[in-house]
Every structure is written in structure tokens, then in C-alpha cells.
MIFIGU-879017 format. One line per field, with one value per residue: x, y, z of N, C-alpha, C in turn. Coordinates in steps of 0.02 Angstrom, whole numbers. Layout:
n.x = (X,...);
n.y = (Y,...);
n.z = (Z,...);
ca.x = (X,...);
ca.y = (Y,...);
ca.z = (Z,...);
c.x = (X,...);
c.y = (Y,...);
c.z = (Z,...);
END
This chain:
n.x = (10392,10363,10360,10387,10349,10368,10306,10259,10180,10123,10087,10063,10179,10225,10349,10348,10250,10315,10420,10347,10284,10396,10450,10346,10361,10467,10443,10335,10228,10183,10170,10111,10148,10068,10120,10060,10103,10078,10129,10155,10085,9993,9955,9853,9736,9767,9677,9636,9758,9782,9671,9691,9813,9777,9687,9775,9860,9783,9789,9890,9902,9967,9990,9952,9877,9906,9879,9986,10057,10191,10350,10427,10491,10425,10296,10326,10362,10238,10158,10223,10327,10480,10568,10619,10580,10662,10688,10808,10840,10940,11117,11122,11020,11076,11157,11065,10976,11064,11099,10971,10941,11041,11003,10875,10914,10982,10877,10790,10854,10818,10759,10788,10850,10807,10862,10801,10849,10791,10697,10765,10677,10600,10681,10700,10583,10482,10370,10355,10393,10292,10180,10211,10212,10078,10014,10045,9964,9992,9993,10003,10000,10100,10181,10120,10000,9845,9725,9777,9825,9704,9651,9746,9731,9599,9614,9681,9587,9571,9506,9550,9703,9835,9940);
n.y = (6316,6486,6611,6780,6882,7038,7187,7331,7302,7373,7393,7214,7108,6989,6946,6964,6866,6750,6744,6729,6605,6520,6536,6483,6350,6316,6344,6311,6397,6549,6720,6853,7011,7160,7316,7462,7595,7741,7871,7897,7919,7792,7691,7598,7572,7514,7411,7371,7324,7216,7132,7110,7040,6931,6865,6834,6744,6639,6506,6450,6357,6372,6505,6665,6828,6983,7147,7278,7400,7507,7450,7319,7215,7217,7180,7052,6988,6999,6911,6793,6754,6682,6702,6819,6854,6904,6978,6979,7070,7120,7159,7287,7292,7230,7305,7392,7295,7222,7317,7339,7211,7199,7301,7255,7138,7190,7254,7147,7014,6880,6852,6788,6828,6778,6765,6768,6747,6838,6767,6763,6815,6903,6996,7129,7194,7305,7369,7507,7533,7462,7538,7659,7619,7579,7702,7771,7715,7591,7411,7311,7177,7075,7080,7068,6980,6920,6975,7088,7160,7195,7276,7380,7437,7481,7577,7677,7714,7647,7523,7439,7432,7500,7400);
n.z = (7895,7896,7775,7725,7592,7550,7476,7378,7270,7159,7009,7042,6964,6834,6870,7011,7040,6997,7090,7208,7185,7173,7299,7374,7341,7417,7550,7690,7708,7632,7648,7561,7582,7569,7558,7632,7612,7646,7624,7491,7328,7252,7109,7124,7255,7423,7455,7326,7273,7359,7327,7189,7194,7272,7186,7082,7142,7182,7142,7215,7350,7475,7492,7554,7560,7631,7694,7758,7869,7922,7989,7899,7967,8089,8051,8004,8123,8189,8116,8132,8046,7992,7895,7774,7610,7466,7305,7174,7036,6955,6955,7002,7097,7206,7300,7366,7419,7499,7598,7652,7700,7798,7887,7924,7989,8096,8163,8185,8233,8231,8111,7950,7788,7627,7464,7300,7134,6998,6864,6701,6601,6671,6727,6688,6714,6804,6929,6918,6785,6720,6759,6693,6557,6545,6573,6460,6368,6317,6298,6439,6460,6430,6542,6664,6771,6696,6758,6817,6707,6647,6747,6752,6624,6638,6739,6673,6585,6464,6385,6284,6259,6154,6051);
ca.x = (10422,10323,10400,10354,10373,10335,10318,10199,10139,10084,10048,10098,10204,10240,10410,10325,10216,10366,10455,10299,10275,10458,10455,10296,10387,10521,10420,10269,10178,10208,10123,10129,10129,10058,10137,10012,10139,10033,10159,10160,10026,9999,9904,9798,9729,9790,9626,9639,9819,9771,9624,9724,9863,9742,9662,9831,9894,9732,9808,9943,9866,10003,10004,9898,9894,9883,9907,10017,10092,10246,10411,10418,10512,10372,10242,10350,10354,10166,10129,10262,10372,10550,10608,10598,10597,10677,10708,10861,10831,11004,11170,11106,10978,11112,11179,11007,10951,11113,11090,10906,10948,11082,10962,10824,10948,10996,10813,10758,10906,10789,10735,10837,10828,10823,10859,10789,10866,10735,10703,10789,10623,10568,10733,10696,10516,10469,10303,10356,10392,10225,10136,10227,10188,10005,9994,10054,9915,10017,9970,10050,9985,10158,10221,10079,9946,9788,9680,9811,9825,9637,9644,9789,9697,9540,9637,9701,9530,9579,9489,9587,9764,9872,9991);
ca.y = (6381,6539,6662,6842,6919,7103,7236,7372,7268,7426,7332,7151,7089,6918,6933,6953,6802,6698,6739,6701,6533,6485,6536,6436,6282,6305,6359,6284,6450,6614,6775,6910,7071,7219,7375,7515,7653,7799,7936,7909,7901,7730,7685,7560,7576,7454,7359,7347,7285,7152,7091,7089,6989,6870,6831,6809,6689,6592,6438,6428,6344,6393,6578,6710,6898,7028,7214,7300,7465,7507,7414,7250,7168,7214,7139,6983,6963,6993,6853,6734,6735,6675,6716,6872,6837,6962,6961,7017,7071,7136,7176,7352,7282,7199,7353,7412,7237,7206,7365,7326,7149,7213,7339,7209,7092,7230,7267,7084,6964,6813,6845,6780,6850,6732,6800,6731,6783,6841,6732,6811,6848,6953,7036,7200,7218,7333,7398,7577,7530,7441,7597,7706,7591,7584,7772,7794,7682,7528,7349,7285,7106,7030,7090,7061,6931,6945,7018,7152,7196,7224,7331,7436,7469,7517,7636,7729,7730,7619,7452,7401,7470,7489,7346);
ca.z = (7902,7865,7742,7706,7534,7557,7423,7367,7218,7127,7018,7043,6898,6826,6910,7080,7044,6991,7155,7257,7170,7189,7372,7399,7332,7466,7618,7706,7700,7610,7653,7520,7620,7526,7599,7621,7586,7650,7606,7419,7288,7214,7057,7153,7328,7458,7446,7257,7265,7394,7289,7127,7209,7294,7127,7043,7178,7206,7125,7260,7412,7535,7488,7573,7547,7685,7691,7820,7871,7970,7970,7876,8019,8139,8022,8003,8192,8205,8082,8147,7992,8011,7835,7728,7541,7424,7237,7143,6963,6922,7001,7031,7156,7262,7351,7405,7455,7550,7652,7682,7738,7857,7934,7950,8035,8157,8197,8203,8219,8224,8042,7897,7722,7573,7400,7239,7074,6950,6801,6651,6565,6714,6759,6669,6727,6870,6934,6893,6711,6700,6766,6639,6494,6547,6569,6391,6326,6288,6328,6489,6468,6433,6602,6725,6765,6657,6796,6829,6643,6639,6797,6731,6567,6664,6776,6626,6542,6397,6389,6235,6246,6093,6055);
c.x = (10379,10370,10356,10388,10334,10356,10255,10152,10094,10107,10094,10117,10212,10303,10392,10294,10265,10402,10410,10292,10338,10469,10406,10318,10440,10499,10349,10214,10213,10153,10151,10103,10126,10066,10091,10043,10097,10062,10159,10097,10040,9945,9842,9796,9756,9741,9628,9701,9813,9727,9655,9774,9831,9716,9719,9867,9845,9749,9863,9914,9901,10024,9942,9924,9865,9915,9939,10044,10146,10305,10395,10437,10460,10314,10263,10344,10281,10135,10168,10306,10443,10597,10577,10623,10607,10699,10764,10853,10897,11055,11154,11060,11017,11130,11122,10983,10999,11105,11024,10909,10988,11042,10908,10855,10963,10932,10780,10806,10879,10764,10794,10807,10852,10813,10847,10811,10806,10750,10723,10733,10587,10618,10729,10629,10511,10398,10302,10357,10324,10176,10149,10202,10112,9980,10000,10011,9937,9994,10023,10043,10047,10195,10185,10028,9886,9741,9711,9813,9758,9628,9686,9756,9636,9559,9653,9647,9535,9566,9526,9651,9797,9923,10055);
c.y = (6432,6593,6722,6871,6985,7150,7280,7340,7318,7437,7271,7133,7013,6899,6922,6884,6744,6689,6710,6626,6494,6482,6487,6363,6265,6313,6331,6334,6514,6665,6831,6971,7131,7280,7433,7578,7718,7865,7949,7888,7836,7729,7651,7570,7511,7397,7329,7303,7216,7106,7067,7033,6925,6830,6799,6750,6636,6519,6409,6419,6367,6466,6616,6781,6940,7096,7230,7370,7461,7468,7342,7201,7162,7172,7066,6952,6951,6930,6788,6710,6729,6692,6774,6852,6901,6937,7007,7012,7079,7153,7242,7346,7260,7248,7374,7354,7215,7252,7353,7263,7160,7252,7295,7162,7128,7240,7202,7027,6893,6800,6836,6807,6799,6769,6750,6775,6781,6796,6782,6849,6901,7005,7111,7232,7245,7362,7469,7578,7509,7499,7647,7682,7596,7655,7800,7754,7618,7468,7323,7209,7061,7030,7076,7005,6961,6991,7086,7192,7230,7284,7391,7474,7508,7580,7694,7743,7702,7544,7409,7440,7453,7433,7379);
c.z = (7864,7838,7725,7645,7533,7501,7418,7316,7183,7054,7025,6972,6894,6864,6983,7087,7039,7058,7209,7247,7189,7264,7402,7390,7385,7539,7628,7693,7678,7617,7609,7557,7575,7570,7581,7592,7586,7626,7531,7384,7250,7161,7085,7228,7359,7448,7376,7247,7299,7352,7224,7140,7234,7234,7087,7076,7203,7193,7170,7330,7476,7534,7510,7563,7603,7675,7759,7812,7924,7943,7951,7930,8074,8115,8022,8072,8208,8174,8094,8091,8019,7954,7796,7659,7502,7355,7213,7067,6928,6976,7037,7092,7217,7317,7396,7449,7510,7610,7689,7726,7802,7909,7965,8002,8101,8197,8221,8188,8209,8153,7994,7833,7670,7508,7344,7180,7027,6890,6748,6615,6606,6741,6744,6686,6798,6870,6905,6816,6686,6705,6709,6572,6490,6540,6498,6342,6294,6329,6376,6499,6468,6500,6667,6716,6728,6695,6809,6764,6632,6686,6778,6673,6591,6702,6729,6574,6472,6402,6339,6216,6180,6104,6067);
END
């Protein structure tokens, strides 16, 4: 069974990687779909996000990374995915994820959504918080893979961020 875990990954966090790895243990193949998100400014370009995530998931043989634009359900159909993987960090995520899942089901009834609860150590981490911490010159290494921490520090012009 092919699963799709789609997000902007701007940047990819340890929580994202945990969900990808756990999904890879349950599905024959997982595709991490990096959403291009052309309307909003991202810290990293689509190409950078894809390369950072590829490097961070290289140890997972049944995981591949691809970029996409448009509706996630259309991308899922294009790649032959039968499952959408989503993560729930806190109760506050449930309402949004429930509505998204219902809409996806309406648009593509053949796709199921599988939810993974975030590991407690990742439940408070989000890409937006990582960007804010990095922008303020602080070290993001506890929250992201090593290659991403280096890239975040480089984006903000600080090769050795403050602790």
C-alpha cells in the first residue's frame, strides 16, 4: 500500500521525520509530498525543501520525496496512493484535521486518512515556531534534523546560533 504524507516541510522537523518513519513501518511505500505553496512566502524554496527532506529520510528505503502543487487528493491519485497520512500534535489540531479529512473524502472517496499521534517530545514543535526561533538567532538543532539546523542557521546568516 502506498501512503502519502503531504506538508510544506518549511522546514522539516523531527516531528515530521518521526511521523514519516512510523508511517514507513506500516506501509509498503511512503511518499513525502512537499507542497509548493506558490501563494505564500516560504523560508526555503521548493527545491531546497525537497533536498533537505531527501537527505533527512535517506535512511528509510521505502520513503521517497516529491514536490507537488494543486490539491493533495489530485497528487495522491497521480501517484497511486491509497492512504493520506496526517499527524495530530494536540487536541487543537483535531478540528482542522477532521474537516480536512472530510473534504478530502468528499473529493476522493477512494482515499482513506490515517492519523498518527505525535510523540510527546514533538507535540509542541511546528515549522512556524522553528522559523521564528531561527530568525531570532537561536539554535533550532533540538527540533530539526542536523542538515535542516545547518540550513536554517545559514538562511538567517548565523553559522553558529546562540544556545
